[in-house]
A tleap script that builds the chain and sets N, CA, C and O, in Angstrom:
source leaprc.protein.ff14SB
mol = sequence {
  NMET GLU GLY ALA VAL VAL THR MET GLN GLU
  ILE PHE ARG PHE VAL ARG THR GLY LEU ASP
  ASN ASP GLY ARG VAL ARG GLY TYR PHE GLU
  ALA THR GLY ILE VAL PRO ARG CYS THR GLU
  ARG LEU ARG LEU ALA GLY VAL GLN LEU SER
  PRO ALA ILE PHE GLU ARG GLY ARG ARG GLN
  THR ARG ALA CALA
}
set mol.1.N position { -1.427 -1.723 15.415 }
set mol.1.CA position { -1.722 -3.089 14.753 }
set mol.1.C position { -3.046 -3.332 14.591 }
set mol.1.O position { -3.855 -2.909 15.416 }
set mol.2.N position { -3.401 -4.004 13.565 }
set mol.2.CA position { -4.810 -4.409 13.305 }
set mol.2.C position { -4.721 -5.942 13.507 }
set mol.2.O position { -4.218 -6.606 12.601 }
set mol.3.N position { -5.136 -6.504 14.538 }
set mol.3.CA position { -5.100 -8.019 14.777 }
set mol.3.C position { -3.456 -8.345 14.891 }
set mol.3.O position { -2.720 -7.843 15.740 }
set mol.4.N position { -3.085 -9.195 13.959 }
set mol.4.CA position { -1.654 -9.597 13.951 }
set mol.4.C position { -0.989 -8.832 12.776 }
set mol.4.O position { 0.146 -9.174 12.446 }
set mol.5.N position { -1.560 -7.909 12.177 }
set mol.5.CA position { -1.017 -7.093 11.051 }
set mol.5.C position { -0.444 -5.757 11.545 }
set mol.5.O position { -1.150 -4.937 12.133 }
set mol.6.N position { 0.819 -5.571 11.295 }
set mol.6.CA position { 1.313 -4.100 11.774 }
set mol.6.C position { 0.946 -3.246 10.642 }
set mol.6.O position { 1.061 -3.637 9.481 }
set mol.7.N position { 0.502 -2.078 10.962 }
set mol.7.CA position { 0.137 -1.090 9.883 }
set mol.7.C position { 0.938 0.156 10.134 }
set mol.7.O position { 1.178 0.556 11.273 }
set mol.8.N position { 1.359 0.781 9.000 }
set mol.8.CA position { 2.229 1.999 9.301 }
set mol.8.C position { 1.619 2.947 8.389 }
set mol.8.O position { 1.005 2.626 7.371 }
set mol.9.N position { 1.817 4.145 8.804 }
set mol.9.CA position { 1.540 5.511 7.936 }
set mol.9.C position { 2.585 6.561 8.126 }
set mol.9.O position { 3.231 6.661 9.169 }
set mol.10.N position { 2.723 7.293 7.156 }
set mol.10.CA position { 3.935 8.555 7.270 }
set mol.10.C position { 3.173 9.471 8.086 }
set mol.10.O position { 1.976 9.756 8.075 }
set mol.11.N position { 4.270 9.923 8.895 }
set mol.11.CA position { 3.830 11.016 9.902 }
set mol.11.C position { 4.376 12.196 9.353 }
set mol.11.O position { 3.752 13.254 9.434 }
set mol.12.N position { 5.581 12.115 8.750 }
set mol.12.CA position { 6.176 13.269 7.923 }
set mol.12.C position { 6.677 12.616 6.593 }
set mol.12.O position { 7.038 11.439 6.574 }
set mol.13.N position { 6.687 13.380 5.524 }
set mol.13.CA position { 7.103 13.223 4.306 }
set mol.13.C position { 8.012 14.209 3.956 }
set mol.13.O position { 7.889 15.374 4.332 }
set mol.14.N position { 9.120 13.721 3.103 }
set mol.14.CA position { 10.276 14.567 2.662 }
set mol.14.C position { 9.858 15.142 1.212 }
set mol.14.O position { 9.657 14.398 0.253 }
set mol.15.N position { 9.765 16.338 1.165 }
set mol.15.CA position { 9.448 17.052 0.027 }
set mol.15.C position { 10.766 17.577 -0.620 }
set mol.15.O position { 11.439 18.392 0.011 }
set mol.16.N position { 11.195 17.117 -1.938 }
set mol.16.CA position { 12.551 17.389 -2.575 }
set mol.16.C position { 12.234 18.569 -3.225 }
set mol.16.O position { 11.212 18.704 -3.897 }
set mol.17.N position { 13.133 19.497 -3.041 }
set mol.17.CA position { 13.048 20.728 -3.945 }
set mol.17.C position { 14.078 20.995 -4.932 }
set mol.17.O position { 14.013 21.945 -5.712 }
set mol.18.N position { 15.010 20.171 -4.898 }
set mol.18.CA position { 16.195 20.060 -6.092 }
set mol.18.C position { 17.487 19.707 -5.371 }
set mol.18.O position { 17.535 19.123 -4.288 }
set mol.19.N position { 18.497 20.110 -6.063 }
set mol.19.CA position { 20.081 19.926 -5.698 }
set mol.19.C position { 20.626 21.202 -5.431 }
set mol.19.O position { 20.190 22.260 -5.883 }
set mol.20.N position { 21.710 21.046 -4.593 }
set mol.20.CA position { 22.387 22.308 -4.406 }
set mol.20.C position { 23.687 22.338 -5.343 }
set mol.20.O position { 23.847 21.407 -6.133 }
set mol.21.N position { 24.534 23.285 -5.285 }
set mol.21.CA position { 25.605 23.267 -6.127 }
set mol.21.C position { 26.591 22.009 -5.966 }
set mol.21.O position { 27.281 21.634 -6.914 }
set mol.22.N position { 26.614 21.480 -4.909 }
set mol.22.CA position { 27.425 20.307 -4.543 }
set mol.22.C position { 26.756 19.006 -5.041 }
set mol.22.O position { 27.452 17.991 -5.087 }
set mol.23.N position { 25.460 18.958 -5.418 }
set mol.23.CA position { 24.833 17.898 -5.907 }
set mol.23.C position { 24.136 17.272 -4.710 }
set mol.23.O position { 23.658 16.156 -4.914 }
set mol.24.N position { 24.002 17.775 -3.546 }
set mol.24.CA position { 23.298 17.245 -2.495 }
set mol.24.C position { 21.716 17.762 -2.677 }
set mol.24.O position { 21.357 18.853 -3.120 }
set mol.25.N position { 20.870 16.657 -2.206 }
set mol.25.CA position { 19.432 16.833 -2.202 }
set mol.25.C position { 19.074 17.941 -1.322 }
set mol.25.O position { 19.631 18.115 -0.238 }
set mol.26.N position { 18.065 18.760 -1.820 }
set mol.26.CA position { 17.511 19.887 -0.958 }
set mol.26.C position { 16.067 19.529 -0.841 }
set mol.26.O position { 15.448 18.854 -1.664 }
set mol.27.N position { 15.564 20.069 0.315 }
set mol.27.CA position { 14.063 19.796 0.594 }
set mol.27.C position { 13.827 20.053 2.139 }
set mol.27.O position { 14.651 20.620 2.857 }
set mol.28.N position { 12.624 19.576 2.556 }
set mol.28.CA position { 12.242 19.781 3.845 }
set mol.28.C position { 11.163 18.616 4.112 }
set mol.28.O position { 10.614 17.933 3.247 }
set mol.29.N position { 10.992 18.547 5.444 }
set mol.29.CA position { 10.007 17.488 6.010 }
set mol.29.C position { 8.690 18.272 6.121 }
set mol.29.O position { 8.674 19.452 6.471 }
set mol.30.N position { 7.561 17.557 5.802 }
set mol.30.CA position { 6.270 18.189 5.992 }
set mol.30.C position { 5.354 17.139 6.709 }
set mol.30.O position { 5.323 15.965 6.339 }
set mol.31.N position { 4.589 17.636 7.785 }
set mol.31.CA position { 3.667 16.840 8.531 }
set mol.31.C position { 2.488 16.295 7.570 }
set mol.31.O position { 2.026 17.061 6.724 }
set mol.32.N position { 2.094 15.233 7.671 }
set mol.32.CA position { 0.879 14.576 7.023 }
set mol.32.C position { -0.353 14.893 7.748 }
set mol.32.O position { -1.422 14.661 7.183 }
set mol.33.N position { -0.344 15.382 8.898 }
set mol.33.CA position { -1.604 15.659 9.698 }
set mol.33.C position { -1.838 14.448 10.563 }
set mol.33.O position { -2.767 14.543 11.365 }
set mol.34.N position { -1.129 13.290 10.533 }
set mol.34.CA position { -1.502 12.163 11.198 }
set mol.34.C position { -0.709 12.216 12.542 }
set mol.34.O position { 0.511 12.368 12.487 }
set mol.35.N position { -1.275 12.109 13.625 }
set mol.35.CA position { -0.942 12.074 15.099 }
set mol.35.C position { -0.508 10.620 15.560 }
set mol.35.O position { -1.360 9.746 15.726 }
set mol.36.N position { 0.692 10.414 15.739 }
set mol.36.CA position { 0.857 8.791 16.054 }
set mol.36.C position { 0.244 8.526 17.445 }
set mol.36.O position { 0.030 9.440 18.242 }
set mol.37.N position { -0.053 7.106 17.719 }
set mol.37.CA position { -0.882 6.889 18.691 }
set mol.37.C position { 0.021 6.799 19.971 }
set mol.37.O position { -0.473 6.768 21.098 }
set mol.38.N position { 1.349 6.760 19.740 }
set mol.38.CA position { 2.280 6.734 20.935 }
set mol.38.C position { 2.500 7.956 21.454 }
set mol.38.O position { 3.276 7.986 22.409 }
set mol.39.N position { 1.980 9.088 21.049 }
set mol.39.CA position { 2.194 10.347 21.792 }
set mol.39.C position { 1.836 10.337 23.182 }
set mol.39.O position { 2.618 10.951 23.909 }
set mol.40.N position { 0.918 9.831 23.694 }
set mol.40.CA position { 0.473 9.777 25.022 }
set mol.40.C position { 1.521 8.960 25.849 }
set mol.40.O position { 1.879 9.324 26.969 }
set mol.41.N position { 1.963 7.902 25.269 }
set mol.41.CA position { 3.021 6.982 26.148 }
set mol.41.C position { 4.302 7.962 26.053 }
set mol.41.O position { 4.986 8.006 27.075 }
set mol.42.N position { 4.675 8.672 25.070 }
set mol.42.CA position { 5.738 9.446 25.117 }
set mol.42.C position { 5.717 10.623 26.189 }
set mol.42.O position { 6.690 10.955 26.867 }
set mol.43.N position { 4.498 11.179 26.231 }
set mol.43.CA position { 4.100 12.400 27.416 }
set mol.43.C position { 4.338 11.866 28.612 }
set mol.43.O position { 5.016 12.470 29.443 }
set mol.44.N position { 3.767 10.572 28.863 }
set mol.44.CA position { 3.958 9.951 30.227 }
set mol.44.C position { 5.394 9.697 30.524 }
set mol.44.O position { 5.729 9.591 31.703 }
set mol.45.N position { 6.266 9.591 29.584 }
set mol.45.CA position { 7.672 9.330 29.810 }
set mol.45.C position { 8.337 10.460 29.921 }
set mol.45.O position { 9.540 10.366 30.163 }
set mol.46.N position { 7.798 11.661 29.791 }
set mol.46.CA position { 8.382 12.934 30.044 }
set mol.46.C position { 8.882 13.686 28.662 }
set mol.46.O position { 9.640 14.655 28.649 }
set mol.47.N position { 8.403 13.155 27.691 }
set mol.47.CA position { 8.781 13.734 26.367 }
set mol.47.C position { 7.682 14.736 25.847 }
set mol.47.O position { 6.608 14.256 25.485 }
set mol.48.N position { 7.865 15.987 25.792 }
set mol.48.CA position { 6.882 16.903 25.573 }
set mol.48.C position { 6.934 17.275 24.079 }
set mol.48.O position { 7.913 17.853 23.606 }
set mol.49.N position { 5.917 16.949 23.386 }
set mol.49.CA position { 5.710 17.235 22.011 }
set mol.49.C position { 4.437 18.293 21.754 }
set mol.49.O position { 3.282 18.112 22.141 }
set mol.50.N position { 4.921 19.396 21.032 }
set mol.50.CA position { 3.721 20.285 20.772 }
set mol.50.C position { 2.691 19.495 19.758 }
set mol.50.O position { 3.159 18.780 18.871 }
set mol.51.N position { 1.563 19.620 19.892 }
set mol.51.CA position { 0.540 19.011 18.880 }
set mol.51.C position { 0.769 19.741 17.489 }
set mol.51.O position { 0.592 19.137 16.431 }
set mol.52.N position { 1.122 20.907 17.533 }
set mol.52.CA position { 1.321 21.733 16.429 }
set mol.52.C position { 2.229 21.040 15.336 }
set mol.52.O position { 1.981 21.086 14.131 }
set mol.53.N position { 3.322 20.384 15.909 }
set mol.53.CA position { 4.218 19.596 14.752 }
set mol.53.C position { 3.593 18.677 13.956 }
set mol.53.O position { 4.192 18.234 12.976 }
set mol.54.N position { 2.390 18.289 14.244 }
set mol.54.CA position { 1.683 17.325 13.521 }
set mol.54.C position { 0.622 17.892 12.564 }
set mol.54.O position { -0.070 17.181 11.835 }
set mol.55.N position { 0.554 19.249 12.628 }
set mol.55.CA position { -0.477 19.783 11.733 }
set mol.55.C position { -0.165 19.780 10.221 }
set mol.55.O position { 0.905 20.217 9.798 }
set mol.56.N position { -1.189 19.244 9.366 }
set mol.56.CA position { -1.027 18.853 8.086 }
set mol.56.C position { -0.354 20.151 7.440 }
set mol.56.O position { -0.729 21.307 7.639 }
set mol.57.N position { 0.741 19.734 6.607 }
set mol.57.CA position { 1.382 20.738 5.784 }
set mol.57.C position { 2.440 21.548 6.494 }
set mol.57.O position { 3.168 22.308 5.856 }
set mol.58.N position { 2.537 21.406 7.753 }
set mol.58.CA position { 3.546 22.137 8.644 }
set mol.58.C position { 5.083 21.580 8.166 }
set mol.58.O position { 5.351 20.388 8.019 }
set mol.59.N position { 5.911 22.564 7.983 }
set mol.59.CA position { 7.308 22.342 7.562 }
set mol.59.C position { 8.026 22.238 8.747 }
set mol.59.O position { 7.846 22.969 9.721 }
set mol.60.N position { 8.947 21.217 8.663 }
set mol.60.CA position { 10.013 21.053 9.673 }
set mol.60.C position { 11.328 21.347 9.140 }
set mol.60.O position { 11.768 20.722 8.175 }
set mol.61.N position { 12.019 22.329 9.758 }
set mol.61.CA position { 13.216 22.748 9.450 }
set mol.61.C position { 14.333 22.359 10.430 }
set mol.61.O position { 14.102 22.133 11.618 }
set mol.62.N position { 15.552 22.292 9.881 }
set mol.62.CA position { 16.680 22.214 10.866 }
set mol.62.C position { 17.790 23.107 10.421 }
set mol.62.O position { 17.897 23.552 9.278 }
set mol.63.N position { 18.681 23.355 11.499 }
set mol.63.CA position { 19.712 24.357 11.121 }
set mol.63.C position { 20.752 23.549 10.432 }
set mol.63.O position { 20.980 22.391 10.781 }
set mol.64.N position { 21.377 24.127 9.477 }
set mol.64.CA position { 22.536 23.430 8.705 }
set mol.64.C position { 23.832 23.505 9.467 }
set mol.64.O position { 24.853 23.002 8.999 }
savepdb mol mol.pdb
quit
């Protein structure tokens, strides 16, 4: 927040690469390089996140 104004920025963006044979959107999530300010609170709550997931251009993949 900046004063009484909530500010937001993309942490990950979806990069669309096309459509598959069934017409579903294909693509991947990519880190923007911005590290959220809440990561320290998450760590204190026991959530372990590797700082590498926020490296700019890093692709996030998931199993289908």
